[in-house]
All heavy atoms as a GROMACS GRO file, in nm:
protein
  551
    1MET      N    1   0.256  27.995   7.898
    1MET     CA    2   0.198  28.063   7.784
    1MET      C    3   0.235  27.986   7.656
    1MET      O    4   0.351  27.954   7.635
    1MET     CB    5   0.250  28.207   7.777
    1MET     CG    6   0.197  28.285   7.660
    1MET     SD    7   0.257  28.455   7.653
    1MET     CE    8   0.134  28.535   7.753
    2THR      N    9   0.137  27.957   7.573
    2THR     CA   10   0.161  27.882   7.450
    2THR      C   11   0.218  27.972   7.341
    2THR      O   12   0.211  28.096   7.352
    2THR     CB   13   0.031  27.818   7.398
    2THR    OG1   14  -0.057  27.923   7.356
    2THR    CG2   15  -0.036  27.731   7.503
    3VAL      N   16   0.271  27.911   7.236
    3VAL     CA   17   0.319  27.988   7.122
    3VAL      C   18   0.204  28.069   7.062
    3VAL      O   19   0.221  28.186   7.027
    3VAL     CB   20   0.384  27.896   7.016
    3VAL    CG1   21   0.416  27.974   6.889
    3VAL    CG2   22   0.508  27.830   7.071
    4LEU      N   23   0.086  28.010   7.054
    4LEU     CA   24  -0.031  28.082   7.001
    4LEU      C   25  -0.060  28.205   7.086
    4LEU      O   26  -0.086  28.313   7.032
    4LEU     CB   27  -0.153  27.990   6.995
    4LEU     CG   28  -0.280  28.051   6.936
    4LEU    CD1   29  -0.257  28.094   6.791
    4LEU    CD2   30  -0.395  27.953   6.944
    5ASP      N   31  -0.054  28.193   7.218
    5ASP     CA   32  -0.076  28.308   7.307
    5ASP      C   33   0.029  28.416   7.283
    5ASP      O   34  -0.003  28.535   7.282
    5ASP     CB   35  -0.070  28.264   7.454
    5ASP     CG   36  -0.187  28.177   7.495
    5ASP    OD1   37  -0.294  28.187   7.432
    5ASP    OD2   38  -0.171  28.099   7.590
    6GLN      N   39   0.154  28.375   7.264
    6GLN     CA   40   0.262  28.472   7.241
    6GLN      C   41   0.241  28.545   7.109
    6GLN      O   42   0.257  28.668   7.102
    6GLN     CB   43   0.397  28.401   7.239
    6GLN     CG   44   0.439  28.347   7.373
    6GLN     CD   45   0.571  28.270   7.361
    6GLN    OE1   46   0.586  28.182   7.278
    6GLN    NE2   47   0.667  28.307   7.444
    7VAL      N   48   0.206  28.470   7.005
    7VAL     CA   49   0.183  28.530   6.873
    7VAL      C   50   0.065  28.627   6.880
    7VAL      O   51   0.074  28.740   6.833
    7VAL     CB   52   0.160  28.420   6.766
    7VAL    CG1   53   0.113  28.480   6.635
    7VAL    CG2   54   0.288  28.340   6.744
    8ARG      N   55  -0.045  28.582   6.939
    8ARG     CA   56  -0.163  28.668   6.954
    8ARG      C   57  -0.128  28.795   7.031
    8ARG      O   58  -0.167  28.905   6.991
    8ARG     CB   59  -0.276  28.593   7.025
    8ARG     CG   60  -0.402  28.677   7.040
    8ARG     CD   61  -0.508  28.609   7.126
    8ARG     NE   62  -0.561  28.490   7.062
    8ARG     CZ   63  -0.553  28.366   7.113
    8ARG    NH1   64  -0.491  28.345   7.229
    8ARG    NH2   65  -0.605  28.264   7.050
    9GLY      N   66  -0.054  28.781   7.139
    9GLY     CA   67  -0.017  28.897   7.220
    9GLY      C   68   0.066  28.998   7.144
    9GLY      O   69   0.044  29.119   7.156
   10LEU      N   70   0.162  28.951   7.066
   10LEU     CA   71   0.246  29.041   6.987
   10LEU      C   72   0.162  29.116   6.884
   10LEU      O   73   0.173  29.238   6.870
   10LEU     CB   74   0.358  28.964   6.919
   10LEU     CG   75   0.449  29.047   6.827
   10LEU    CD1   76   0.522  29.156   6.906
   10LEU    CD2   77   0.548  28.958   6.755
   11ILE      N   78   0.076  29.044   6.813
   11ILE     CA   79  -0.009  29.107   6.711
   11ILE      C   80  -0.100  29.211   6.776
   11ILE      O   81  -0.118  29.321   6.724
   11ILE     CB   82  -0.093  29.001   6.637
   11ILE    CG1   83   0.000  28.905   6.560
   11ILE    CG2   84  -0.193  29.066   6.542
   11ILE    CD1   85  -0.068  28.777   6.515
   12GLU      N   86  -0.155  29.179   6.892
   12GLU     CA   87  -0.244  29.272   6.962
   12GLU      C   88  -0.169  29.396   7.010
   12GLU      O   89  -0.221  29.507   7.004
   12GLU     CB   90  -0.314  29.202   7.078
   12GLU     CG   91  -0.420  29.104   7.028
   12GLU     CD   92  -0.485  29.023   7.139
   12GLU    OE1   93  -0.430  29.015   7.251
   12GLU    OE2   94  -0.592  28.965   7.112
   13ARG      N   95  -0.043  29.379   7.055
   13ARG     CA   96   0.036  29.496   7.100
   13ARG      C   97   0.067  29.589   6.984
   13ARG      O   98   0.074  29.711   7.002
   13ARG     CB   99   0.166  29.450   7.167
   13ARG     CG  100   0.147  29.397   7.307
   13ARG     CD  101   0.278  29.384   7.382
   13ARG     NE  102   0.374  29.295   7.320
   13ARG     CZ  103   0.375  29.162   7.331
   13ARG    NH1  104   0.281  29.101   7.401
   13ARG    NH2  105   0.468  29.090   7.274
   14LEU      N  106   0.087  29.533   6.865
   14LEU     CA  107   0.120  29.614   6.748
   14LEU      C  108  -0.004  29.671   6.678
   14LEU      O  109   0.009  29.757   6.591
   14LEU     CB  110   0.201  29.531   6.648
   14LEU     CG  111   0.340  29.490   6.695
   14LEU    CD1  112   0.400  29.389   6.598
   14LEU    CD2  113   0.430  29.610   6.711
   15ALA      N  114  -0.121  29.620   6.710
   15ALA     CA  115  -0.246  29.659   6.642
   15ALA      C  116  -0.262  29.811   6.641
   15ALA      O  117  -0.228  29.877   6.739
   15ALA     CB  118  -0.366  29.594   6.711
   16PRO      N  119  -0.310  29.867   6.529
   16PRO     CA  120  -0.360  29.797   6.410
   16PRO      C  121  -0.251  29.774   6.302
   16PRO      O  122  -0.284  29.744   6.189
   16PRO     CB  123  -0.468  29.891   6.358
   16PRO     CG  124  -0.411  30.027   6.387
   16PRO     CD  125  -0.338  30.010   6.521
   17GLU      N  126  -0.125  29.789   6.338
   17GLU     CA  127  -0.017  29.773   6.241
   17GLU      C  128   0.003  29.627   6.203
   17GLU      O  129   0.000  29.540   6.289
   17GLU     CB  130   0.114  29.830   6.296
   17GLU     CG  131   0.109  29.979   6.328
   17GLU     CD  132   0.079  30.064   6.207
   17GLU    OE1  133   0.130  30.035   6.097
   17GLU    OE2  134   0.001  30.160   6.222
   18PRO      N  135   0.025  29.598   6.073
   18PRO     CA  136   0.048  29.461   6.029
   18PRO      C  137   0.190  29.414   6.056
   18PRO      O  138   0.284  29.494   6.060
   18PRO     CB  139   0.021  29.468   5.878
   18PRO     CG  140   0.053  29.609   5.841
   18PRO     CD  141   0.020  29.693   5.962
   19VAL      N  142   0.206  29.284   6.077
   19VAL     CA  143   0.338  29.224   6.102
   19VAL      C  144   0.349  29.091   6.028
   19VAL      O  145   0.252  29.017   6.020
   19VAL     CB  146   0.364  29.209   6.255
   19VAL    CG1  147   0.263  29.116   6.318
   19VAL    CG2  148   0.505  29.164   6.284
   20CYS      N  149   0.468  29.064   5.971
   20CYS     CA  150   0.488  28.941   5.894
   20CYS      C  151   0.534  28.826   5.985
   20CYS      O  152   0.578  28.848   6.097
   20CYS     CB  153   0.589  28.964   5.781
   20CYS     SG  154   0.760  28.984   5.835
   21ASP      N  155   0.524  28.705   5.931
   21ASP     CA  156   0.564  28.585   6.006
   21ASP      C  157   0.711  28.589   6.046
   21ASP      O  158   0.747  28.546   6.155
   21ASP     CB  159   0.537  28.459   5.924
   21ASP     CG  160   0.388  28.435   5.898
   21ASP    OD1  161   0.305  28.495   5.968
   21ASP    OD2  162   0.358  28.355   5.808
   22ASP      N  163   0.797  28.638   5.955
   22ASP     CA  164   0.941  28.643   5.986
   22ASP      C  165   0.968  28.731   6.108
   22ASP      O  166   1.045  28.694   6.196
   22ASP     CB  167   1.020  28.696   5.866
   22ASP     CG  168   1.021  28.598   5.749
   22ASP    OD1  169   1.019  28.476   5.774
   22ASP    OD2  170   1.023  28.644   5.634
   23CYS      N  171   0.903  28.848   6.112
   23CYS     CA  172   0.924  28.939   6.226
   23CYS      C  173   0.864  28.882   6.354
   23CYS      O  174   0.921  28.900   6.462
   23CYS     CB  175   0.867  29.077   6.194
   23CYS     SG  176   0.966  29.168   6.073
   24ILE      N  177   0.751  28.814   6.343
   24ILE     CA  178   0.692  28.748   6.460
   24ILE      C  179   0.790  28.644   6.514
   24ILE      O  180   0.819  28.641   6.634
   24ILE     CB  181   0.556  28.683   6.426
   24ILE    CG1  182   0.451  28.791   6.399
   24ILE    CG2  183   0.511  28.590   6.539
   24ILE    CD1  184   0.320  28.737   6.343
   25ALA      N  185   0.843  28.560   6.426
   25ALA     CA  186   0.937  28.456   6.467
   25ALA      C  187   1.061  28.516   6.531
   25ALA      O  188   1.109  28.468   6.634
   25ALA     CB  189   0.976  28.369   6.348
   26GLU      N  190   1.111  28.626   6.472
   26GLU     CA  191   1.230  28.692   6.526
   26GLU      C  192   1.203  28.755   6.662
   26GLU      O  193   1.278  28.735   6.757
   26GLU     CB  194   1.277  28.800   6.427
   26GLU     CG  195   1.405  28.868   6.468
   26GLU     CD  196   1.446  28.975   6.368
   26GLU    OE1  197   1.436  28.950   6.246
   26GLU    OE2  198   1.486  29.083   6.414
   27ARG      N  199   1.094  28.828   6.675
   27ARG     CA  200   1.062  28.898   6.801
   27ARG      C  201   1.034  28.803   6.916
   27ARG      O  202   1.064  28.832   7.031
   27ARG     CB  203   0.941  28.991   6.783
   27ARG     CG  204   0.966  29.106   6.688
   27ARG     CD  205   1.068  29.203   6.749
   27ARG     NE  206   1.126  29.288   6.647
   27ARG     CZ  207   1.101  29.417   6.632
   27ARG    NH1  208   1.015  29.477   6.711
   27ARG    NH2  209   1.160  29.485   6.538
   28LEU      N  210   0.975  28.688   6.882
   28LEU     CA  211   0.940  28.591   6.987
   28LEU      C  212   1.047  28.483   7.003
   28LEU      O  213   1.030  28.391   7.082
   28LEU     CB  214   0.805  28.527   6.956
   28LEU     CG  215   0.685  28.622   6.955
   28LEU    CD1  216   0.558  28.547   6.919
   28LEU    CD2  217   0.670  28.694   7.088
   29ALA      N  218   1.157  28.496   6.928
   29ALA     CA  219   1.267  28.399   6.934
   29ALA      C  220   1.217  28.256   6.910
   29ALA      O  221   1.258  28.163   6.979
   29ALA     CB  222   1.343  28.411   7.066
   30LEU      N  223   1.129  28.242   6.811
   30LEU     CA  224   1.079  28.110   6.775
   30LEU      C  225   1.188  28.040   6.693
   30LEU      O  226   1.251  28.100   6.608
   30LEU     CB  227   0.951  28.119   6.693
   30LEU     CG  228   0.833  28.189   6.761
   30LEU    CD1  229   0.714  28.194   6.666
   30LEU    CD2  230   0.795  28.117   6.890
   31SER      N  231   1.208  27.913   6.720
   31SER     CA  232   1.317  27.841   6.654
   31SER      C  233   1.290  27.818   6.506
   31SER      O  234   1.382  27.813   6.426
   31SER     CB  235   1.339  27.706   6.724
   31SER     OG  236   1.219  27.632   6.725
   32VAL      N  237   1.164  27.809   6.469
   32VAL     CA  238   1.128  27.781   6.330
   32VAL      C  239   1.022  27.880   6.284
   32VAL      O  240   0.921  27.899   6.352
   32VAL     CB  241   1.073  27.636   6.316
   32VAL    CG1  242   1.040  27.604   6.172
   32VAL    CG2  243   1.170  27.535   6.374
   33ARG      N  244   1.047  27.944   6.168
   33ARG     CA  245   0.953  28.042   6.115
   33ARG      C  246   0.815  27.981   6.093
   33ARG      O  247   0.713  28.048   6.108
   33ARG     CB  248   1.007  28.098   5.982
   33ARG     CG  249   0.916  28.200   5.919
   33ARG     CD  250   0.961  28.232   5.776
   33ARG     NE  251   0.856  28.298   5.703
   33ARG     CZ  252   0.753  28.234   5.645
   33ARG    NH1  253   0.742  28.104   5.652
   33ARG    NH2  254   0.661  28.302   5.581
   34GLN      N  255   0.810  27.851   6.060
   34GLN     CA  256   0.682  27.787   6.034
   34GLN      C  257   0.590  27.789   6.156
   34GLN      O  258   0.468  27.783   6.141
   34GLN     CB  259   0.702  27.641   5.986
   34GLN     CG  260   0.743  27.632   5.840
   34GLN     CD  261   0.888  27.672   5.814
   34GLN    OE1  262   0.969  27.677   5.907
   34GLN    NE2  263   0.921  27.701   5.691
   35HIS      N  264   0.647  27.796   6.277
   35HIS     CA  265   0.563  27.809   6.397
   35HIS      C  266   0.479  27.936   6.385
   35HIS      O  267   0.358  27.933   6.410
   35HIS     CB  268   0.647  27.818   6.525
   35HIS     CG  269   0.711  27.690   6.566
   35HIS    ND1  270   0.650  27.568   6.556
   35HIS    CD2  271   0.833  27.667   6.621
   35HIS    CE1  272   0.731  27.474   6.602
   35HIS    NE2  273   0.843  27.532   6.640
   36ALA      N  274   0.541  28.045   6.347
   36ALA     CA  275   0.468  28.172   6.333
   36ALA      C  276   0.366  28.161   6.221
   36ALA      O  277   0.251  28.203   6.236
   36ALA     CB  278   0.566  28.287   6.306
   37ASN      N  279   0.406  28.103   6.108
   37ASN     CA  280   0.316  28.088   5.993
   37ASN      C  281   0.193  28.006   6.031
   37ASN      O  282   0.080  28.043   6.001
   37ASN     CB  283   0.391  28.023   5.877
   37ASN     CG  284   0.302  28.001   5.756
   37ASN    OD1  285   0.240  27.897   5.743
   37ASN    ND2  286   0.296  28.099   5.670
   38HIS      N  287   0.214  27.895   6.099
   38HIS     CA  288   0.103  27.808   6.139
   38HIS      C  289   0.007  27.882   6.232
   38HIS      O  290  -0.115  27.874   6.217
   38HIS     CB  291   0.158  27.683   6.207
   38HIS     CG  292   0.052  27.589   6.254
   38HIS    ND1  293  -0.021  27.509   6.169
   38HIS    CD2  294   0.006  27.564   6.378
   38HIS    CE1  295  -0.109  27.440   6.239
   38HIS    NE2  296  -0.094  27.471   6.366
   39LYS      N  297   0.062  27.956   6.328
   39LYS     CA  298  -0.023  28.026   6.426
   39LYS      C  299  -0.096  28.144   6.364
   39LYS      O  300  -0.212  28.169   6.399
   39LYS     CB  301   0.060  28.072   6.546
   39LYS     CG  302   0.127  27.958   6.622
   39LYS     CD  303   0.031  27.848   6.661
   39LYS     CE  304   0.101  27.733   6.729
   39LYS     NZ  305   0.015  27.618   6.748
   40THR      N  306  -0.032  28.217   6.272
   40THR     CA  307  -0.102  28.330   6.210
   40THR      C  308  -0.215  28.280   6.120
   40THR      O  309  -0.321  28.341   6.116
   40THR     CB  310  -0.007  28.422   6.131
   40THR    OG1  311   0.063  28.347   6.031
   40THR    CG2  312   0.091  28.493   6.222
   41ARG      N  313  -0.193  28.167   6.052
   41ARG     CA  314  -0.301  28.110   5.971
   41ARG      C  315  -0.415  28.062   6.060
   41ARG      O  316  -0.532  28.071   6.023
   41ARG     CB  317  -0.249  27.997   5.881
   41ARG     CG  318  -0.170  28.052   5.763
   41ARG     CD  319  -0.129  27.946   5.662
   41ARG     NE  320  -0.024  27.860   5.717
   41ARG     CZ  321  -0.035  27.729   5.737
   41ARG    NH1  322  -0.144  27.665   5.706
   41ARG    NH2  323   0.065  27.660   5.787
   42GLU      N  324  -0.382  28.013   6.178
   42GLU     CA  325  -0.484  27.968   6.274
   42GLU      C  326  -0.567  28.086   6.324
   42GLU      O  327  -0.688  28.076   6.340
   42GLU     CB  328  -0.412  27.900   6.391
   42GLU     CG  329  -0.502  27.821   6.483
   42GLU     CD  330  -0.423  27.747   6.591
   42GLU    OE1  331  -0.310  27.699   6.564
   42GLU    OE2  332  -0.475  27.739   6.703
   43LEU      N  333  -0.503  28.201   6.346
   43LEU     CA  334  -0.572  28.320   6.397
   43LEU      C  335  -0.653  28.392   6.290
   43LEU      O  336  -0.753  28.457   6.321
   43LEU     CB  337  -0.471  28.419   6.456
   43LEU     CG  338  -0.408  28.382   6.589
   43LEU    CD1  339  -0.292  28.476   6.620
   43LEU    CD2  340  -0.512  28.387   6.701
   44ALA      N  341  -0.609  28.385   6.165
   44ALA     CA  342  -0.672  28.459   6.056
   44ALA      C  343  -0.821  28.430   6.046
   44ALA      O  344  -0.863  28.315   6.053
   44ALA     CB  345  -0.604  28.426   5.924
   45GLY      N  346  -0.899  28.537   6.034
   45GLY     CA  347  -1.042  28.521   6.016
   45GLY      C  348  -1.121  28.509   6.146
   45GLY      O  349  -1.242  28.499   6.144
   46GLN      N  350  -1.053  28.510   6.259
   46GLN     CA  351  -1.125  28.503   6.386
   46GLN      C  352  -1.087  28.620   6.476
   46GLN      O  353  -0.975  28.668   6.470
   46GLN     CB  354  -1.099  28.370   6.457
   46GLN     CG  355  -0.953  28.345   6.491
   46GLN     CD  356  -0.936  28.217   6.571
   46GLN    OE1  357  -0.973  28.211   6.687
   46GLN    NE2  358  -0.876  28.117   6.508
   47GLY      N  359  -1.181  28.668   6.552
   47GLY     CA  360  -1.153  28.772   6.650
   47GLY      C  361  -1.092  28.900   6.596
   47GLY      O  362  -1.016  28.966   6.665
   48GLY      N  363  -1.123  28.934   6.471
   48GLY     CA  364  -1.072  29.058   6.415
   48GLY      C  365  -0.934  29.047   6.353
   48GLY      O  366  -0.876  29.148   6.312
   49PHE      N  367  -0.877  28.927   6.347
   49PHE     CA  368  -0.746  28.908   6.285
   49PHE      C  369  -0.761  28.895   6.134
   49PHE      O  370  -0.847  28.820   6.087
   49PHE     CB  371  -0.675  28.784   6.341
   49PHE     CG  372  -0.632  28.800   6.483
   49PHE    CD1  373  -0.710  28.753   6.586
   49PHE    CD2  374  -0.512  28.863   6.514
   49PHE    CE1  375  -0.671  28.767   6.719
   49PHE    CE2  376  -0.471  28.876   6.646
   49PHE     CZ  377  -0.551  28.830   6.748
   50GLU      N  378  -0.678  28.968   6.059
   50GLU     CA  379  -0.682  28.966   5.913
   50GLU      C  380  -0.544  28.931   5.860
   50GLU      O  381  -0.444  28.987   5.905
   50GLU     CB  382  -0.717  29.104   5.857
   50GLU     CG  383  -0.845  29.163   5.909
   50GLU     CD  384  -0.858  29.310   5.868
   50GLU    OE1  385  -0.761  29.370   5.819
   50GLU    OE2  386  -0.969  29.363   5.886
   51ARG      N  387  -0.538  28.841   5.763
   51ARG     CA  388  -0.412  28.803   5.700
   51ARG      C  389  -0.420  28.838   5.553
   51ARG      O  390  -0.515  28.801   5.485
   51ARG     CB  391  -0.391  28.653   5.719
   51ARG     CG  392  -0.255  28.604   5.680
   51ARG     CD  393  -0.232  28.464   5.737
   51ARG     NE  394  -0.129  28.394   5.664
   51ARG     CZ  395   0.001  28.412   5.684
   51ARG    NH1  396   0.042  28.497   5.776
   51ARG    NH2  397   0.090  28.346   5.612
   52ARG      N  398  -0.322  28.915   5.504
   52ARG     CA  399  -0.322  28.956   5.363
   52ARG      C  400  -0.183  29.003   5.324
   52ARG      O  401  -0.097  29.020   5.410
   52ARG     CB  402  -0.424  29.067   5.341
   52ARG     CG  403  -0.388  29.196   5.415
   52ARG     CD  404  -0.479  29.310   5.372
   52ARG     NE  405  -0.428  29.434   5.426
   52ARG     CZ  406  -0.484  29.502   5.524
   52ARG    NH1  407  -0.593  29.458   5.581
   52ARG    NH2  408  -0.431  29.615   5.566
   53LYS      N  409  -0.165  29.029   5.195
   53LYS     CA  410  -0.037  29.080   5.147
   53LYS      C  411  -0.036  29.231   5.170
   53LYS      O  412  -0.127  29.303   5.126
   53LYS     CB  413  -0.018  29.048   4.999
   53LYS     CG  414   0.121  29.076   4.951
   53LYS     CD  415   0.151  29.000   4.825
   53LYS     CE  416   0.300  29.011   4.798
   53LYS     NZ  417   0.347  28.910   4.707
   54ASP      N  418   0.065  29.279   5.241
   54ASP     CA  419   0.074  29.421   5.276
   54ASP      C  420   0.218  29.448   5.321
   54ASP      O  421   0.301  29.358   5.323
   54ASP     CB  422  -0.025  29.455   5.388
   54ASP     CG  423  -0.063  29.603   5.391
   54ASP    OD1  424   0.007  29.685   5.328
   54ASP    OD2  425  -0.162  29.636   5.458
   55VAL      N  426   0.245  29.571   5.362
   55VAL     CA  427   0.378  29.607   5.410
   55VAL      C  428   0.387  29.581   5.560
   55VAL      O  429   0.304  29.629   5.638
   55VAL     CB  430   0.407  29.756   5.380
   55VAL    CG1  431   0.543  29.796   5.436
   55VAL    CG2  432   0.401  29.782   5.231
   56CYS      N  433   0.488  29.505   5.601
   56CYS     CA  434   0.509  29.476   5.743
   56CYS      C  435   0.553  29.605   5.812
   56CYS      O  436   0.641  29.676   5.763
   56CYS     CB  437   0.616  29.368   5.758
   56CYS     SG  438   0.660  29.336   5.931
   57SER      N  439   0.494  29.632   5.927
   57SER     CA  440   0.526  29.755   6.001
   57SER      C  441   0.664  29.749   6.066
   57SER      O  442   0.719  29.853   6.104
   57SER     CB  443   0.420  29.782   6.108
   57SER     OG  444   0.418  29.676   6.203
   58LEU      N  445   0.722  29.630   6.079
   58LEU     CA  446   0.852  29.618   6.144
   58LEU      C  447   0.968  29.615   6.045
   58LEU      O  448   1.066  29.687   6.061
   58LEU     CB  449   0.856  29.494   6.234
   58LEU     CG  450   0.755  29.495   6.349
   58LEU    CD1  451   0.766  29.366   6.429
   58LEU    CD2  452   0.776  29.615   6.440
   59CYS      N  453   0.958  29.533   5.939
   59CYS     CA  454   1.071  29.522   5.845
   59CYS      C  455   1.052  29.605   5.718
   59CYS      O  456   1.147  29.626   5.644
   59CYS     CB  457   1.098  29.376   5.810
   59CYS     SG  458   0.968  29.297   5.710
   60GLY      N  459   0.929  29.650   5.693
   60GLY     CA  460   0.903  29.734   5.577
   60GLY      C  461   0.891  29.661   5.445
   60GLY      O  462   0.878  29.723   5.340
   61GLU      N  463   0.895  29.527   5.447
   61GLU     CA  464   0.884  29.449   5.324
   61GLU      C  465   0.738  29.416   5.294
   61GLU      O  466   0.657  29.400   5.386
   61GLU     CB  467   0.965  29.320   5.334
   61GLU     CG  468   1.115  29.344   5.341
   61GLU     CD  469   1.194  29.215   5.338
   61GLU    OE1  470   1.151  29.121   5.267
   61GLU    OE2  471   1.296  29.209   5.406
   62THR      N  472   0.706  29.405   5.166
   62THR     CA  473   0.571  29.365   5.125
   62THR      C  474   0.566  29.213   5.119
   62THR      O  475   0.641  29.151   5.044
   62THR     CB  476   0.536  29.425   4.987
   62THR    OG1  477   0.542  29.567   4.997
   62THR    CG2  478   0.396  29.382   4.944
   63LYS      N  479   0.482  29.156   5.204
   63LYS     CA  480   0.467  29.011   5.211
   63LYS      C  481   0.339  28.979   5.286
   63LYS      O  482   0.265  29.070   5.322
   63LYS     CB  483   0.587  28.945   5.278
   63LYS     CG  484   0.628  29.008   5.412
   63LYS     CD  485   0.735  28.930   5.482
   63LYS     CE  486   0.874  28.974   5.448
   63LYS     NZ  487   0.978  28.906   5.527
   64MET      N  488   0.311  28.852   5.310
   64MET     CA  489   0.192  28.816   5.386
   64MET      C  490   0.210  28.864   5.530
   64MET      O  491   0.312  28.837   5.593
   64MET     CB  492   0.168  28.666   5.385
   64MET     CG  493   0.116  28.613   5.252
   64MET     SD  494  -0.038  28.688   5.196
   64MET     CE  495  -0.154  28.625   5.318
   65VAL      N  496   0.110  28.939   5.576
   65VAL     CA  497   0.115  28.992   5.713
   65VAL      C  498  -0.016  28.960   5.782
   65VAL      O  499  -0.115  28.922   5.719
   65VAL     CB  500   0.136  29.146   5.713
   65VAL    CG1  501   0.271  29.184   5.653
   65VAL    CG2  502   0.023  29.218   5.640
   66ILE      N  503  -0.016  28.977   5.913
   66ILE     CA  504  -0.139  28.964   5.990
   66ILE      C  505  -0.152  29.088   6.077
   66ILE      O  506  -0.052  29.147   6.120
   66ILE     CB  507  -0.141  28.834   6.076
   66ILE    CG1  508  -0.280  28.813   6.138
   66ILE    CG2  509  -0.029  28.835   6.180
   66ILE    CD1  510  -0.304  28.673   6.190
   67ARG      N  511  -0.276  29.130   6.098
   67ARG     CA  512  -0.302  29.244   6.184
   67ARG      C  513  -0.434  29.220   6.256
   67ARG      O  514  -0.514  29.136   6.215
   67ARG     CB  515  -0.310  29.374   6.106
   67ARG     CG  516  -0.426  29.380   6.010
   67ARG     CD  517  -0.427  29.504   5.925
   67ARG     NE  518  -0.471  29.620   5.999
   67ARG     CZ  519  -0.599  29.658   6.012
   67ARG    NH1  520  -0.694  29.588   5.955
   67ARG    NH2  521  -0.630  29.764   6.082
   68ARG      N  522  -0.451  29.293   6.362
   68ARG     CA  523  -0.580  29.289   6.432
   68ARG      C  524  -0.646  29.423   6.408
   68ARG      O  525  -0.591  29.527   6.442
   68ARG     CB  526  -0.563  29.265   6.581
   68ARG     CG  527  -0.697  29.256   6.650
   68ARG     CD  528  -0.694  29.156   6.760
   68ARG     NE  529  -0.829  29.124   6.801
   68ARG     CZ  530  -0.860  29.080   6.920
   68ARG    NH1  531  -0.765  29.062   7.009
   68ARG    NH2  532  -0.983  29.054   6.952
   69GLY      N  533  -0.762  29.419   6.346
   69GLY     CA  534  -0.834  29.542   6.315
   69GLY      C  535  -0.907  29.597   6.437
   69GLY      O  536  -0.910  29.535   6.544
   70ALA      N  537  -0.964  29.713   6.418
   70ALA     CA  538  -1.041  29.776   6.525
   70ALA      C  539  -1.168  29.695   6.550
   70ALA      O  540  -1.223  29.635   6.459
   70ALA     CB  541  -1.076  29.919   6.487
   71HIS      N  542  -1.212  29.695   6.673
   71HIS     CA  543  -1.333  29.619   6.708
   71HIS      C  544  -1.456  29.704   6.685
   71HIS      O  545  -1.462  29.815   6.718
   71HIS     CB  546  -1.329  29.576   6.854
   71HIS     CG  547  -1.211  29.490   6.884
   71HIS    ND1  548  -1.197  29.363   6.833
   71HIS    CD2  549  -1.101  29.512   6.957
   71HIS    CE1  550  -1.084  29.312   6.876
   71HIS    NE2  551  -1.024  29.402   6.952
   0.00000   0.00000   0.00000
């Protein structure tokens, strides 16, 4: 399973709740936060994935998050 698959899977499990890159990196034990950032930017705008500034459902901080909306 690729990092992109892992990131997509986590976002889909949390849907429709938004999640930030830091929490994605922490939950998936990614060595570098930029891995999460790169993958969320790659997913944004396709297949119902939305990236915007909002409150992360896991850490509660307002920052850039990604979520998968309803189909």
